[in-house]
C-alpha positions in Angstrom: 105.4 41.5 -1.3 101.7 41.4 -0.4 99.3 43.9 -1.8 95.8 44.6 -0.4 92.8 46.0 -2.2 89.3 46.5 -1.0 86.4 45.8 -3.3 82.8 46.1 -2.1 83.9 45.6 1.5 85.8 42.4 0.8 89.5 42.6 1.7 91.5 40.7 -0.9 95.2 39.8 -0.4 96.9 39.5 -3.7 99.9 37.2 -3.6 101.4 34.6 -5.9 98.2 33.3 -7.5 96.0 33.1 -4.5 93.5 35.3 -2.7 92.4 35.4 0.9 89.0 36.8 1.8 88.3 38.4 5.2 84.7 37.9 6.5 83.0 41.2 7.0 80.1 42.1 9.2 76.6 42.5 7.8 75.9 46.2 6.9 73.6 48.3 9.1 70.5 49.0 7.1 69.7 52.2 8.9 72.9 53.8 7.6 71.7 53.5 4.0 69.4 55.7 1.8 70.1 53.6 -1.3 68.5 50.2 -1.0 70.5 48.9 -4.0 73.8 49.8 -2.3 72.5 48.0 0.9 71.7 44.9 -1.2 75.1 45.0 -2.8 76.9 45.2 0.6 74.6 42.7 2.2 75.3 40.1 -0.5 79.1 40.8 -0.3 79.0 40.3 3.4 77.0 37.1 3.0 79.5 35.9 0.4 82.5 36.6 2.6 81.1 34.3 5.2 80.1 31.5 2.8 81.8 31.5 -0.6 79.2 29.1 -1.9 76.4 31.6 -1.3 75.1 32.8 -4.7 72.3 34.7 -6.4 70.7 31.4 -7.1 70.7 30.5 -3.4 69.2 33.9 -2.6 66.5 33.5 -5.2 65.5 30.1 -3.7 65.4 31.6 -0.2 63.3 34.5 -1.5 60.9 32.2 -3.4 61.8 33.8 -6.7 62.0 32.0 -10.1 64.8 34.2 -11.6 68.2 33.5 -10.1 69.5 36.8 -11.5 66.8 39.0 -10.0 69.0 40.2 -7.1 71.9 41.0 -9.5 69.7 43.0 -11.8 68.1 44.9 -8.9 71.6 45.8 -7.5 72.7 47.0 -11.0 69.5 49.1 -11.4 68.2 47.1 -14.3 65.1 45.9 -12.3 62.8 47.5 -9.7 61.2 45.7 -6.8 57.5 45.1 -6.6 55.7 45.1 -3.2 55.8 41.3 -3.4 59.5 41.3 -4.1 60.2 43.6 -1.2 58.4 41.2 1.2 60.3 38.2 -0.3 63.7 40.0 -0.1 63.0 40.9 3.5 62.3 37.2 4.2 65.5 36.0 2.5 67.6 38.5 4.4 65.8 37.7 7.7 65.1 41.4 8.3 63.4 42.3 11.6 60.1 44.1 11.6 61.5 47.6 11.9 64.1 46.8 9.3 61.5 45.4 6.9 59.5 48.6 7.2 62.5 50.8 6.7 63.6 48.7 3.7 60.1 49.3 2.2 60.5 53.1 2.6 63.9 53.0 0.9 62.5 51.2 -2.1 59.6 53.8 -2.2 62.1 56.7 -2.1 64.2 55.2 -4.9 61.2 54.3 -7.2 59.0 57.3 -6.6 57.9 59.1 -9.8 57.2 62.5 -8.3 58.4 64.8 -5.5 55.2 64.4 -3.4 55.6 60.6 -3.3 59.3 61.0 -2.7 58.7 63.5 0.1 56.3 61.1 1.8 58.9 58.3 1.7 61.6 60.6 3.0 59.4 61.7 5.9 58.8 58.1 6.9 62.6 57.4 6.7 63.5 60.5 8.7 61.0 59.5 11.4 62.6 56.0 11.8 64.4 55.8 15.1 67.3 53.7 13.7 67.9 56.2 10.9 67.7 59.2 13.3 70.3 57.6 15.5 72.6 56.6 12.6 72.4 59.8 10.4 70.9 62.5 12.6 72.9 65.5 11.2 72.1 64.5 7.6 68.5 64.3 8.5 68.3 67.8 9.9 70.3 69.1 6.9 67.5 68.0 4.6 65.1 69.7 6.9 67.0 73.0 6.5 66.3 73.0 2.8 62.8 71.5 3.0 61.3 74.1 5.3 61.6 77.8 4.2 61.7 79.1 7.7 64.9 77.3 8.7 67.1 79.7 6.6 64.8 82.6 7.5 65.4 82.0 11.2 69.2 81.8 10.6 69.1 85.2 8.9 66.8 86.6 11.5 69.5 85.9 14.1 71.5 88.8 12.6 69.1 91.3 14.1 70.3 93.0 17.3 66.9 92.3 19.0 66.9 88.6 18.1 65.5 86.4 20.9 66.4 82.8 21.2 62.7 82.1 22.0 60.5 79.9 19.9 57.4 82.0 20.6 59.1 85.3 19.6 60.5 83.7 16.4 57.1 82.1 15.5 55.4 85.5 15.8 58.1 87.5 14.0 58.3 85.4 10.8 56.0 86.2 7.9 53.9 84.2 7.4 53.9 83.2 11.1 54.6 79.6 12.1 53.7 77.5 15.1 55.8 77.6 18.2 56.6 73.8 18.0 58.0 74.4 14.4 60.1 77.3 15.7 61.4 75.2 18.5 62.4 72.3 16.3 64.0 74.6 13.8 66.1 76.3 16.5 67.3 72.9 17.8 68.2 71.8 14.2 70.1 75.0 13.4 72.1 74.7 16.6 72.8 71.0 15.9 74.1 71.9 12.5 76.3 74.6 13.9 74.5 77.3 11.9 73.5 79.1 15.1 76.0 79.4 17.9 76.2 81.0 21.3 78.7 83.9 21.2 79.3 86.3 24.0 76.1 85.4 25.7 73.8 85.6 22.6 72.8 83.4 19.7 74.4 84.4 16.4 74.5 82.9 12.9 77.6 81.0 11.9 78.9 79.8 8.6 78.7 76.1 8.0 78.1 73.4 5.5 75.1 71.2 5.0 75.8 67.5 5.0 73.0 66.4 2.6 72.7 62.8 1.5 73.1 62.7 -2.3 70.1 60.4 -2.6 67.8 63.2 -1.5 69.9 66.3 -2.3 67.8 67.0 -5.5 64.6 66.6 -3.6 65.7 68.9 -0.8 66.7 71.6 -3.3 63.4 71.2 -5.1 61.6 71.6 -1.8 63.6 74.8 -1.0 62.6 76.5 -4.3 59.0 75.3 -4.1 58.8 76.8 -0.6 60.3 80.1 -1.6 58.1 80.3 -4.7 55.1 79.8 -2.5 56.3 82.7 -0.3 56.7 84.9 -3.4 53.2 84.1 -4.5 51.8 85.1 -1.1 53.9 88.3 -1.1 51.8 89.7 -4.0 48.9 90.4 -1.7 50.5 90.1 1.7 52.8 93.1 1.4 52.5 96.7 0.2 54.3 97.6 -3.1 56.9 99.7 -1.2 57.9 96.6 0.8 58.5 94.3 -2.2 59.6 94.3 -5.8 58.0 92.0 -8.4 59.4 92.1 -11.9 59.3 89.8 -14.9 60.7 89.7 -18.4 59.4 87.6 -21.3 62.2 87.2 -23.8 62.9 85.6 -27.2 66.6 84.5 -27.3 68.9 82.1 -29.1 69.5 79.0 -27.0 73.3 79.4 -26.9 72.7 82.7 -25.0 71.3 80.8 -21.9 74.8 80.1 -20.3 75.7 83.8 -20.6 72.4 84.9 -19.0 72.9 82.4 -16.2 76.4 83.8 -15.6 75.0 87.3 -15.5 72.4 86.3 -12.9 75.1 84.6 -10.8 77.2 87.7 -10.9 74.3 89.8 -9.9 73.6 87.5 -7.0 77.2 87.9 -5.9 76.9 91.7 -6.0 73.7 91.6 -3.9 75.4 89.3 -1.3 78.4 91.7 -1.1 76.1 94.7 -0.5 74.2 92.8 2.2 77.3 91.5 3.9 78.6 95.0 4.2 75.5 96.0 6.2 75.1 92.9 8.3 75.6 94.8 11.6 72.5 96.9 10.8 70.1 94.0 10.0 66.5 94.9 10.6 64.4 92.5 8.5 64.7 89.2 6.5 64.0 89.3 2.8 64.0 86.6 0.2 65.3 87.3 -3.3 64.2 84.9 -6.1 65.6 85.0 -9.6 64.3 82.5 -12.1 65.1 81.8 -15.8 63.1 79.1 -17.5 61.7 78.3 -20.9 58.1 79.1 -21.9 58.3 77.2 -25.2 59.8 74.2 -26.9 63.1 74.8 -28.6 63.3 75.4 -32.3 65.4 72.2 -32.6 62.7 70.2 -30.9 60.0 71.7 -33.1 61.9 70.5 -36.2 62.2 66.9 -35.1 59.6 64.5 -36.7 
């Protein structure tokens, strides 16, 4: 009885004491957002074509002294320097656009802050090969990164909504440019979050296919954008149009999960109230609720 297992893309046939390896095609770099995963799959494919290929051979082709560098990078134990990136591209015989894309992937992985990570993501998302390979995932990240994407989706509940970039751009607060509105409309339709129903564009329920490598960044961008809008609302709108409240509290730390549960329950009640009135939609609002520490914990203060 033959039994087959797949490990890192290599098909292994387990029989009486011997294994058969099926050669696999080199991975498409533009389908990756994790450069370490690409290196792992690239090496597995190379090994499947030539069982004598090794980390030592790769190091020699990359002009590296350490024969274990590739292994350590794949495992996340080492990062790549700019010189290493260039050397790895040479060893893998990457084409010009692939080398550039690989450099952006490394920058995304090794960024130390959201601004640097966002710049790397923007370069990745603008790469033609990536747009062709992972178009929907790219626009899903856009949805969370730009505050006006969810705002436009909600705006489409209004009876007077117009599927016109100029109207949308002028109706949002703050206003946005017509090109931004046009791109957002196209993205929302591509994701299925806006659909044509009975001759008019309406919102639709859907899920965001967000790459896990940038999911945290996208969520950070969403909250940063909405916090910026909240800051602007202090002076942009009259008191009767907005509500700004805040509580500064001293609590035991084990109470935090209970407070978070109460906030979640409140959010659910607000959603239920709004869903019941969706046919009478007139304006789009943003509700932000935050709970965060303003001091170090007592436990941390006691530590030497």
